[in-house]
SEFIZA-3560 file (N, C-alpha, C; in Angstrom, 3 decimals):
REM SEFIZA-3560
<numar><xx>11.551</xx><yy>170.939</yy><zz>121.046</zz><atom>N</atom></numar>
<numar><xx>12.396</xx><yy>170.014</yy><zz>120.303</zz><atom>CA</atom></numar>
<numar><xx>13.266</xx><yy>169.202</yy><zz>121.257</zz><atom>C</atom></numar>
<numar><xx>14.005</xx><yy>169.899</yy><zz>122.153</zz><atom>N</atom></numar>
<numar><xx>14.870</xx><yy>169.182</yy><zz>123.078</zz><atom>CA</atom></numar>
<numar><xx>14.044</xx><yy>168.309</yy><zz>124.012</zz><atom>C</atom></numar>
<numar><xx>12.918</xx><yy>168.835</yy><zz>124.490</zz><atom>N</atom></numar>
<numar><xx>12.085</xx><yy>168.087</yy><zz>125.419</zz><atom>CA</atom></numar>
<numar><xx>11.558</xx><yy>166.801</yy><zz>124.785</zz><atom>C</atom></numar>
<numar><xx>11.104</xx><yy>166.882</yy><zz>123.557</zz><atom>N</atom></numar>
<numar><xx>10.588</xx><yy>165.670</yy><zz>122.907</zz><atom>CA</atom></numar>
<numar><xx>11.693</xx><yy>164.654</yy><zz>122.656</zz><atom>C</atom></numar>
<numar><xx>12.880</xx><yy>165.121</yy><zz>122.347</zz><atom>N</atom></numar>
<numar><xx>14.020</xx><yy>164.206</yy><zz>122.133</zz><atom>CA</atom></numar>
<numar><xx>14.414</xx><yy>163.528</yy><zz>123.446</zz><atom>C</atom></numar>
<numar><xx>14.447</xx><yy>164.303</yy><zz>124.518</zz><atom>N</atom></numar>
<numar><xx>14.766</xx><yy>163.733</yy><zz>125.829</zz><atom>CA</atom></numar>
<numar><xx>13.698</xx><yy>162.711</yy><zz>126.208</zz><atom>C</atom></numar>
<numar><xx>12.434</xx><yy>163.043</yy><zz>126.002</zz><atom>N</atom></numar>
<numar><xx>11.338</xx><yy>162.125</yy><zz>126.317</zz><atom>CA</atom></numar>
<numar><xx>11.485</xx><yy>160.821</yy><zz>125.547</zz><atom>C</atom></numar>
<numar><xx>11.844</xx><yy>160.913</yy><zz>124.273</zz><atom>N</atom></numar>
<numar><xx>12.043</xx><yy>159.711</yy><zz>123.455</zz><atom>CA</atom></numar>
<numar><xx>13.198</xx><yy>158.867</yy><zz>123.982</zz><atom>C</atom></numar>
<numar><xx>14.297</xx><yy>159.521</yy><zz>124.339</zz><atom>N</atom></numar>
<numar><xx>15.463</xx><yy>158.792</yy><zz>124.849</zz><atom>CA</atom></numar>
<numar><xx>15.165</xx><yy>158.122</yy><zz>126.188</zz><atom>C</atom></numar>
<numar><xx>14.506</xx><yy>158.847</yy><zz>127.061</zz><atom>N</atom></numar>
<numar><xx>14.144</xx><yy>158.268</yy><zz>128.362</zz><atom>CA</atom></numar>
<numar><xx>13.165</xx><yy>157.099</yy><zz>128.152</zz><atom>C</atom></numar>
<numar><xx>12.254</xx><yy>157.263</yy><zz>127.207</zz><atom>N</atom></numar>
<numar><xx>11.306</xx><yy>156.194</yy><zz>126.906</zz><atom>CA</atom></numar>
<numar><xx>11.962</xx><yy>154.931</yy><zz>126.396</zz><atom>C</atom></numar>
<numar><xx>13.153</xx><yy>155.058</yy><zz>125.840</zz><atom>N</atom></numar>
<numar><xx>13.856</xx><yy>153.885</yy><zz>125.305</zz><atom>CA</atom></numar>
<numar><xx>14.689</xx><yy>153.164</yy><zz>126.378</zz><atom>C</atom></numar>
<numar><xx>14.762</xx><yy>153.736</yy><zz>127.573</zz><atom>N</atom></numar>
<numar><xx>15.502</xx><yy>153.090</yy><zz>128.653</zz><atom>CA</atom></numar>
<numar><xx>14.758</xx><yy>151.850</yy><zz>129.146</zz><atom>C</atom></numar>
<numar><xx>15.481</xx><yy>150.888</yy><zz>129.695</zz><atom>N</atom></numar>
<numar><xx>14.811</xx><yy>149.750</yy><zz>130.333</zz><atom>CA</atom></numar>
<numar><xx>13.899</xx><yy>150.248</yy><zz>131.457</zz><atom>C</atom></numar>
<numar><xx>12.810</xx><yy>149.549</yy><zz>131.727</zz><atom>N</atom></numar>
<numar><xx>11.834</xx><yy>150.021</yy><zz>132.722</zz><atom>CA</atom></numar>
<numar><xx>12.433</xx><yy>150.372</yy><zz>134.093</zz><atom>C</atom></numar>
<numar><xx>13.349</xx><yy>149.563</yy><zz>134.594</zz><atom>N</atom></numar>
<numar><xx>13.941</xx><yy>149.856</yy><zz>135.908</zz><atom>CA</atom></numar>
<numar><xx>14.781</xx><yy>151.128</yy><zz>135.862</zz><atom>C</atom></numar>
<numar><xx>15.471</xx><yy>151.368</yy><zz>134.775</zz><atom>N</atom></numar>
<numar><xx>16.270</xx><yy>152.583</yy><zz>134.635</zz><atom>CA</atom></numar>
<numar><xx>15.364</xx><yy>153.804</yy><zz>134.557</zz><atom>C</atom></numar>
<numar><xx>14.269</xx><yy>153.677</yy><zz>133.820</zz><atom>N</atom></numar>
<numar><xx>13.295</xx><yy>154.776</yy><zz>133.731</zz><atom>CA</atom></numar>
<numar><xx>12.723</xx><yy>155.098</yy><zz>135.104</zz><atom>C</atom></numar>
<numar><xx>12.369</xx><yy>154.052</yy><zz>135.844</zz><atom>N</atom></numar>
<numar><xx>11.789</xx><yy>154.252</yy><zz>137.177</zz><atom>CA</atom></numar>
<numar><xx>12.793</xx><yy>154.913</yy><zz>138.111</zz><atom>C</atom></numar>
<numar><xx>14.029</xx><yy>154.488</yy><zz>138.050</zz><atom>N</atom></numar>
<numar><xx>15.077</xx><yy>155.076</yy><zz>138.888</zz><atom>CA</atom></numar>
<numar><xx>15.286</xx><yy>156.540</yy><zz>138.522</zz><atom>C</atom></numar>
<numar><xx>15.351</xx><yy>156.831</yy><zz>137.236</zz><atom>N</atom></numar>
<numar><xx>15.514</xx><yy>158.210</yy><zz>136.791</zz><atom>CA</atom></numar>
<numar><xx>14.344</xx><yy>159.072</yy><zz>137.250</zz><atom>C</atom></numar>
<numar><xx>13.136</xx><yy>158.544</yy><zz>137.190</zz><atom>N</atom></numar>
<numar><xx>11.960</xx><yy>159.303</yy><zz>137.630</zz><atom>CA</atom></numar>
<numar><xx>12.058</xx><yy>159.658</yy><zz>139.112</zz><atom>C</atom></numar>
<numar><xx>12.496</xx><yy>158.708</yy><zz>139.940</zz><atom>N</atom></numar>
<numar><xx>12.651</xx><yy>158.973</yy><zz>141.370</zz><atom>CA</atom></numar>
<numar><xx>13.706</xx><yy>160.055</yy><zz>141.593</zz><atom>C</atom></numar>
<numar><xx>14.818</xx><yy>159.943</yy><zz>140.896</zz><atom>N</atom></numar>
<numar><xx>15.898</xx><yy>160.932</yy><zz>141.043</zz><atom>CA</atom></numar>
<numar><xx>15.421</xx><yy>162.314</yy><zz>140.612</zz><atom>C</atom></numar>
<numar><xx>14.772</xx><yy>162.397</yy><zz>139.460</zz><atom>N</atom></numar>
<numar><xx>14.326</xx><yy>163.702</yy><zz>138.963</zz><atom>CA</atom></numar>
<numar><xx>13.246</xx><yy>164.307</yy><zz>139.850</zz><atom>C</atom></numar>
<numar><xx>12.348</xx><yy>163.472</yy><zz>140.362</zz><atom>N</atom></numar>
<numar><xx>11.318</xx><yy>163.974</yy><zz>141.283</zz><atom>CA</atom></numar>
<numar><xx>11.981</xx><yy>164.565</yy><zz>142.531</zz><atom>C</atom></numar>
<numar><xx>12.962</xx><yy>163.869</yy><zz>143.057</zz><atom>N</atom></numar>
<numar><xx>13.670</xx><yy>164.358</yy><zz>144.245</zz><atom>CA</atom></numar>
<numar><xx>14.397</xx><yy>165.673</yy><zz>143.933</zz><atom>C</atom></numar>
<numar><xx>15.074</xx><yy>165.733</yy><zz>142.803</zz><atom>N</atom></numar>
<numar><xx>15.796</xx><yy>166.962</yy><zz>142.440</zz><atom>CA</atom></numar>
<numar><xx>14.845</xx><yy>168.133</yy><zz>142.248</zz><atom>C</atom></numar>
<numar><xx>13.675</xx><yy>167.856</yy><zz>141.727</zz><atom>N</atom></numar>
<numar><xx>12.667</xx><yy>168.900</yy><zz>141.570</zz><atom>CA</atom></numar>
<numar><xx>12.236</xx><yy>169.439</yy><zz>142.933</zz><atom>C</atom></numar>
<numar><xx>12.078</xx><yy>168.532</yy><zz>143.903</zz><atom>N</atom></numar>
<numar><xx>11.724</xx><yy>168.959</yy><zz>145.261</zz><atom>CA</atom></numar>
<numar><xx>12.851</xx><yy>169.783</yy><zz>145.884</zz><atom>C</atom></numar>
<numar><xx>14.084</xx><yy>169.352</yy><zz>145.684</zz><atom>N</atom></numar>
<numar><xx>15.235</xx><yy>170.111</yy><zz>146.201</zz><atom>CA</atom></numar>
<numar><xx>15.235</xx><yy>171.508</yy><zz>145.585</zz><atom>C</atom></numar>
<numar><xx>15.046</xx><yy>171.596</yy><zz>144.272</zz><atom>N</atom></numar>
<numar><xx>15.054</xx><yy>172.889</yy><zz>143.585</zz><atom>CA</atom></numar>
<numar><xx>13.895</xx><yy>173.776</yy><zz>144.044</zz><atom>C</atom></numar>
<numar><xx>12.783</xx><yy>173.172</yy><zz>144.406</zz><atom>N</atom></numar>
<numar><xx>11.639</xx><yy>173.975</yy><zz>144.862</zz><atom>CA</atom></numar>
<numar><xx>11.934</xx><yy>174.693</yy><zz>146.175</zz><atom>C</atom></numar>
<numar><xx>12.950</xx><yy>174.249</yy><zz>146.889</zz><atom>N</atom></numar>
<numar><xx>13.353</xx><yy>174.876</yy><zz>148.156</zz><atom>CA</atom></numar>
<numar><xx>14.630</xx><yy>175.695</yy><zz>147.993</zz><atom>C</atom></numar>
<numar><xx>14.889</xx><yy>176.169</yy><zz>146.783</zz><atom>N</atom></numar>
<numar><xx>16.148</xx><yy>176.858</yy><zz>146.474</zz><atom>CA</atom></numar>
<numar><xx>16.394</xx><yy>178.100</yy><zz>147.326</zz><atom>C</atom></numar>
<numar><xx>15.346</xx><yy>178.720</yy><zz>147.816</zz><atom>N</atom></numar>
<numar><xx>15.558</xx><yy>179.907</yy><zz>148.661</zz><atom>CA</atom></numar>
<numar><xx>16.199</xx><yy>179.522</yy><zz>149.997</zz><atom>C</atom></numar>
<numar><xx>15.950</xx><yy>178.310</yy><zz>150.436</zz><atom>N</atom></numar>
<numar><xx>16.540</xx><yy>177.830</yy><zz>151.694</zz><atom>CA</atom></numar>
<numar><xx>17.891</xx><yy>177.161</yy><zz>151.479</zz><atom>C</atom></numar>
<numar><xx>18.001</xx><yy>176.381</yy><zz>150.387</zz><atom>N</atom></numar>
<numar><xx>19.203</xx><yy>175.553</yy><zz>150.201</zz><atom>CA</atom></numar>
<numar><xx>20.150</xx><yy>176.057</yy><zz>149.105</zz><atom>C</atom></numar>
<numar><xx>19.773</xx><yy>177.112</yy><zz>148.391</zz><atom>N</atom></numar>
<numar><xx>20.597</xx><yy>177.720</yy><zz>147.328</zz><atom>CA</atom></numar>
<numar><xx>20.836</xx><yy>176.793</yy><zz>146.133</zz><atom>C</atom></numar>
<numar><xx>20.084</xx><yy>175.693</yy><zz>146.061</zz><atom>N</atom></numar>
<numar><xx>20.261</xx><yy>174.745</yy><zz>144.949</zz><atom>CA</atom></numar>
<numar><xx>19.143</xx><yy>174.938</yy><zz>143.931</zz><atom>C</atom></numar>
<numar><xx>19.378</xx><yy>175.870</yy><zz>143.027</zz><atom>N</atom></numar>
<numar><xx>18.439</xx><yy>176.086</yy><zz>141.931</zz><atom>CA</atom></numar>
<numar><xx>18.556</xx><yy>174.924</yy><zz>140.951</zz><atom>C</atom></numar>
<numar><xx>17.654</xx><yy>174.879</yy><zz>139.997</zz><atom>N</atom></numar>
<numar><xx>17.731</xx><yy>173.845</yy><zz>138.958</zz><atom>CA</atom></numar>
<numar><xx>19.079</xx><yy>173.928</yy><zz>138.254</zz><atom>C</atom></numar>
<numar><xx>19.511</xx><yy>175.130</yy><zz>137.950</zz><atom>N</atom></numar>
<numar><xx>20.785</xx><yy>175.310</yy><zz>137.263</zz><atom>CA</atom></numar>
<numar><xx>21.951</xx><yy>174.807</yy><zz>138.118</zz><atom>C</atom></numar>
<numar><xx>21.951</xx><yy>175.154</yy><zz>139.401</zz><atom>N</atom></numar>
<numar><xx>23.031</xx><yy>174.686</yy><zz>140.280</zz><atom>CA</atom></numar>
<numar><xx>23.050</xx><yy>173.167</yy><zz>140.388</zz><atom>C</atom></numar>
<numar><xx>21.884</xx><yy>172.558</yy><zz>140.525</zz><atom>N</atom></numar>
<numar><xx>21.806</xx><yy>171.098</yy><zz>140.571</zz><atom>CA</atom></numar>
<numar><xx>22.346</xx><yy>170.488</yy><zz>139.279</zz><atom>C</atom></numar>
<numar><xx>21.972</xx><yy>171.079</yy><zz>138.167</zz><atom>N</atom></numar>
<numar><xx>22.422</xx><yy>170.557</yy><zz>136.877</zz><atom>CA</atom></numar>
<numar><xx>23.933</xx><yy>170.664</yy><zz>136.715</zz><atom>C</atom></numar>
<numar><xx>24.511</xx><yy>171.766</yy><zz>137.151</zz><atom>N</atom></numar>
<numar><xx>25.963</xx><yy>171.931</yy><zz>137.055</zz><atom>CA</atom></numar>
<numar><xx>26.682</xx><yy>170.834</yy><zz>137.837</zz><atom>C</atom></numar>
<numar><xx>26.185</xx><yy>170.550</yy><zz>139.034</zz><atom>N</atom></numar>
<numar><xx>26.823</xx><yy>169.559</yy><zz>139.892</zz><atom>CA</atom></numar>
<numar><xx>26.620</xx><yy>168.138</yy><zz>139.355</zz><atom>C</atom></numar>
<numar><xx>25.424</xx><yy>167.838</yy><zz>138.863</zz><atom>N</atom></numar>
<numar><xx>25.071</xx><yy>166.455</yy><zz>138.534</zz><atom>CA</atom></numar>
<numar><xx>25.253</xx><yy>166.065</yy><zz>137.067</zz><atom>C</atom></numar>
<numar><xx>25.258</xx><yy>167.025</yy><zz>136.176</zz><atom>N</atom></numar>
<numar><xx>25.327</xx><yy>166.705</yy><zz>134.741</zz><atom>CA</atom></numar>
<numar><xx>26.528</xx><yy>165.841</yy><zz>134.355</zz><atom>C</atom></numar>
<numar><xx>27.727</xx><yy>166.138</yy><zz>134.831</zz><atom>N</atom></numar>
<numar><xx>28.866</xx><yy>165.309</yy><zz>134.406</zz><atom>CA</atom></numar>
<numar><xx>28.725</xx><yy>163.837</yy><zz>134.803</zz><atom>C</atom></numar>
<numar><xx>28.064</xx><yy>163.570</yy><zz>135.923</zz><atom>N</atom></numar>
<numar><xx>27.877</xx><yy>162.183</yy><zz>136.345</zz><atom>CA</atom></numar>
<numar><xx>26.693</xx><yy>161.508</yy><zz>135.683</zz><atom>C</atom></numar>
<numar><xx>25.676</xx><yy>162.295</yy><zz>135.332</zz><atom>N</atom></numar>
<numar><xx>24.481</xx><yy>161.719</yy><zz>134.709</zz><atom>CA</atom></numar>
<numar><xx>24.655</xx><yy>161.513</yy><zz>133.210</zz><atom>C</atom></numar>
<numar><xx>25.359</xx><yy>162.423</yy><zz>132.569</zz><atom>N</atom></numar>
<numar><xx>25.516</xx><yy>162.387</yy><zz>131.109</zz><atom>CA</atom></numar>
<numar><xx>26.991</xx><yy>162.518</yy><zz>130.757</zz><atom>C</atom></numar>
<numar><xx>27.632</xx><yy>161.427</yy><zz>130.574</zz><atom>N</atom></numar>
<numar><xx>29.061</xx><yy>161.477</yy><zz>130.233</zz><atom>CA</atom></numar>
<numar><xx>29.255</xx><yy>161.773</yy><zz>128.752</zz><atom>C</atom></numar>
<numar><xx>30.260</xx><yy>162.578</yy><zz>128.485</zz><atom>N</atom></numar>
<numar><xx>30.638</xx><yy>162.837</yy><zz>127.092</zz><atom>CA</atom></numar>
<numar><xx>31.265</xx><yy>161.566</yy><zz>126.535</zz><atom>C</atom></numar>
<numar><xx>30.926</xx><yy>161.205</yy><zz>125.298</zz><atom>N</atom></numar>
<numar><xx>31.486</xx><yy>159.985</yy><zz>124.725</zz><atom>CA</atom></numar>
<numar><xx>33.009</xx><yy>160.031</yy><zz>124.601</zz><atom>C</atom></numar>
<numar><xx>33.526</xx><yy>161.222</yy><zz>124.455</zz><atom>N</atom></numar>
<numar><xx>34.971</xx><yy>161.399</yy><zz>124.302</zz><atom>CA</atom></numar>
<numar><xx>35.456</xx><yy>162.269</yy><zz>125.458</zz><atom>C</atom></numar>
<numar><xx>36.243</xx><yy>161.699</yy><zz>126.352</zz><atom>N</atom></numar>
<numar><xx>36.705</xx><yy>162.430</yy><zz>127.525</zz><atom>CA</atom></numar>
<numar><xx>37.474</xx><yy>163.704</yy><zz>127.159</zz><atom>C</atom></numar>
<numar><xx>38.122</xx><yy>163.716</yy><zz>126.016</zz><atom>N</atom></numar>
<numar><xx>38.874</xx><yy>164.895</yy><zz>125.595</zz><atom>CA</atom></numar>
<numar><xx>37.947</xx><yy>166.088</yy><zz>125.345</zz><atom>C</atom></numar>
<numar><xx>36.691</xx><yy>165.816</yy><zz>125.005</zz><atom>N</atom></numar>
<numar><xx>35.726</xx><yy>166.880</yy><zz>124.725</zz><atom>CA</atom></numar>
<numar><xx>34.753</xx><yy>167.108</yy><zz>125.876</zz><atom>C</atom></numar>
<numar><xx>35.024</xx><yy>166.526</yy><zz>127.021</zz><atom>N</atom></numar>
<numar><xx>34.090</xx><yy>166.587</yy><zz>128.143</zz><atom>CA</atom></numar>
<numar><xx>33.794</xx><yy>168.023</yy><zz>128.560</zz><atom>C</atom></numar>
<numar><xx>34.801</xx><yy>168.857</yy><zz>128.637</zz><atom>N</atom></numar>
<numar><xx>34.581</xx><yy>170.242</yy><zz>129.036</zz><atom>CA</atom></numar>
<numar><xx>33.741</xx><yy>171.002</yy><zz>128.014</zz><atom>C</atom></numar>
<numar><xx>33.980</xx><yy>170.708</yy><zz>126.759</zz><atom>N</atom></numar>
<numar><xx>33.231</xx><yy>171.375</yy><zz>125.695</zz><atom>CA</atom></numar>
<numar><xx>31.752</xx><yy>170.986</yy><zz>125.747</zz><atom>C</atom></numar>
<numar><xx>31.460</xx><yy>169.767</yy><zz>126.165</zz><atom>N</atom></numar>
<numar><xx>30.091</xx><yy>169.265</yy><zz>126.210</zz><atom>CA</atom></numar>
<numar><xx>29.354</xx><yy>169.643</yy><zz>127.499</zz><atom>C</atom></numar>
<numar><xx>30.056</xx><yy>170.198</yy><zz>128.469</zz><atom>N</atom></numar>
<numar><xx>29.463</xx><yy>170.461</yy><zz>129.773</zz><atom>CA</atom></numar>
<numar><xx>28.243</xx><yy>171.380</yy><zz>129.693</zz><atom>C</atom></numar>
<numar><xx>28.279</xx><yy>172.399</yy><zz>128.865</zz><atom>N</atom></numar>
<numar><xx>27.126</xx><yy>173.305</yy><zz>128.744</zz><atom>CA</atom></numar>
<numar><xx>25.897</xx><yy>172.577</yy><zz>128.220</zz><atom>C</atom></numar>
<numar><xx>26.097</xx><yy>171.714</yy><zz>127.249</zz><atom>N</atom></numar>
<numar><xx>24.978</xx><yy>170.942</yy><zz>126.691</zz><atom>CA</atom></numar>
<numar><xx>24.444</xx><yy>169.976</yy><zz>127.745</zz><atom>C</atom></numar>
<numar><xx>25.344</xx><yy>169.285</yy><zz>128.425</zz><atom>N</atom></numar>
<numar><xx>24.926</xx><yy>168.350</yy><zz>129.472</zz><atom>CA</atom></numar>
<numar><xx>24.136</xx><yy>169.071</yy><zz>130.556</zz><atom>C</atom></numar>
<numar><xx>24.618</xx><yy>170.229</yy><zz>130.961</zz><atom>N</atom></numar>
<numar><xx>23.937</xx><yy>170.999</yy><zz>131.999</zz><atom>CA</atom></numar>
<numar><xx>22.538</xx><yy>171.386</yy><zz>131.555</zz><atom>C</atom></numar>
<numar><xx>22.394</xx><yy>171.851</yy><zz>130.333</zz><atom>N</atom></numar>
<numar><xx>21.078</xx><yy>172.254</yy><zz>129.824</zz><atom>CA</atom></numar>
<numar><xx>20.127</xx><yy>171.064</yy><zz>129.769</zz><atom>C</atom></numar>
<numar><xx>20.614</xx><yy>169.920</yy><zz>129.348</zz><atom>N</atom></numar>
<numar><xx>19.768</xx><yy>168.724</yy><zz>129.266</zz><atom>CA</atom></numar>
<numar><xx>19.280</xx><yy>168.339</yy><zz>130.664</zz><atom>C</atom></numar>
<numar><xx>20.157</xx><yy>168.346</yy><zz>131.638</zz><atom>N</atom></numar>
<numar><xx>19.758</xx><yy>167.985</yy><zz>132.998</zz><atom>CA</atom></numar>
<numar><xx>18.779</xx><yy>169.026</yy><zz>133.551</zz><atom>C</atom></numar>
<numar><xx>18.985</xx><yy>170.289</yy><zz>133.256</zz><atom>N</atom></numar>
<numar><xx>18.030</xx><yy>171.324</yy><zz>133.671</zz><atom>CA</atom></numar>
<numar><xx>16.641</xx><yy>171.018</yy><zz>133.124</zz><atom>C</atom></numar>
<numar><xx>16.570</xx><yy>170.723</yy><zz>131.840</zz><atom>N</atom></numar>
<numar><xx>15.279</xx><yy>170.419</yy><zz>131.208</zz><atom>CA</atom></numar>
<numar><xx>14.661</xx><yy>169.181</yy><zz>131.851</zz><atom>C</atom></numar>
<numar><xx>15.473</xx><yy>168.181</yy><zz>132.135</zz><atom>N</atom></numar>
<numar><xx>14.961</xx><yy>166.958</yy><zz>132.744</zz><atom>CA</atom></numar>
<numar><xx>14.377</xx><yy>167.231</yy><zz>134.128</zz><atom>C</atom></numar>
<numar><xx>15.032</xx><yy>168.063</yy><zz>134.917</zz><atom>N</atom></numar>
<numar><xx>14.522</xx><yy>168.387</yy><zz>136.251</zz><atom>CA</atom></numar>
<numar><xx>13.254</xx><yy>169.228</yy><zz>136.145</zz><atom>C</atom></numar>
<numar><xx>13.284</xx><yy>170.249</yy><zz>135.303</zz><atom>N</atom></numar>
<numar><xx>12.143</xx><yy>171.157</yy><zz>135.172</zz><atom>CA</atom></numar>
<numar><xx>10.902</xx><yy>170.470</yy><zz>134.610</zz><atom>C</atom></numar>
<numar><xx>11.099</xx><yy>169.478</yy><zz>133.763</zz><atom>N</atom></numar>
<numar><xx>9.979</xx><yy>168.835</yy><zz>133.072</zz><atom>CA</atom></numar>
<numar><xx>9.878</xx><yy>167.345</yy><zz>133.392</zz><atom>C</atom></numar>
<numar><xx>10.279</xx><yy>166.947</yy><zz>134.615</zz><atom>N</atom></numar>
<numar><xx>10.343</xx><yy>165.523</yy><zz>134.910</zz><atom>CA</atom></numar>
<numar><xx>8.989</xx><yy>164.842</yy><zz>134.767</zz><atom>C</atom></numar>
<numar><xx>7.896</xx><yy>165.543</yy><zz>135.078</zz><atom>N</atom></numar>
<numar><xx>6.569</xx><yy>164.931</yy><zz>134.945</zz><atom>CA</atom></numar>
<numar><xx>6.261</xx><yy>164.608</yy><zz>133.490</zz><atom>C</atom></numar>
<numar><xx>6.573</xx><yy>165.522</yy><zz>132.604</zz><atom>N</atom></numar>
<numar><xx>6.314</xx><yy>165.310</yy><zz>131.179</zz><atom>CA</atom></numar>
<numar><xx>7.222</xx><yy>164.222</yy><zz>130.601</zz><atom>C</atom></numar>
<numar><xx>8.419</xx><yy>164.104</yy><zz>131.146</zz><atom>N</atom></numar>
<numar><xx>9.393</xx><yy>163.154</yy><zz>130.617</zz><atom>CA</atom></numar>
<numar><xx>9.150</xx><yy>161.748</yy><zz>131.160</zz><atom>C</atom></numar>
<numar><xx>8.824</xx><yy>161.642</yy><zz>132.426</zz><atom>N</atom></numar>
<numar><xx>8.794</xx><yy>160.335</yy><zz>133.086</zz><atom>CA</atom></numar>
<numar><xx>7.402</xx><yy>159.748</yy><zz>133.296</zz><atom>C</atom></numar>
<numar><xx>6.372</xx><yy>160.543</yy><zz>133.126</zz><atom>N</atom></numar>
<numar><xx>5.038</xx><yy>160.001</yy><zz>133.418</zz><atom>CA</atom></numar>
<numar><xx>4.214</xx><yy>159.828</yy><zz>132.177</zz><atom>C</atom></numar>
//
């Protein structure tokens, strides 16, 4: 369910934004694949990057939304091929 919704949202982005997101997600996937060396698992990457990639519409609720944002970014990194290709 979440994956198909993310795929639909990414599909609605302008082509250049989609292409940029695909490059970023591909790179993050490569970074995560080396997590034993760099300690940056998919979850760790998502924690660091989610607030900048997915802003909460209401800054007052930003902390409350952080778990959802993190999960969405995790799914995007883990399934970037399905989402972007």
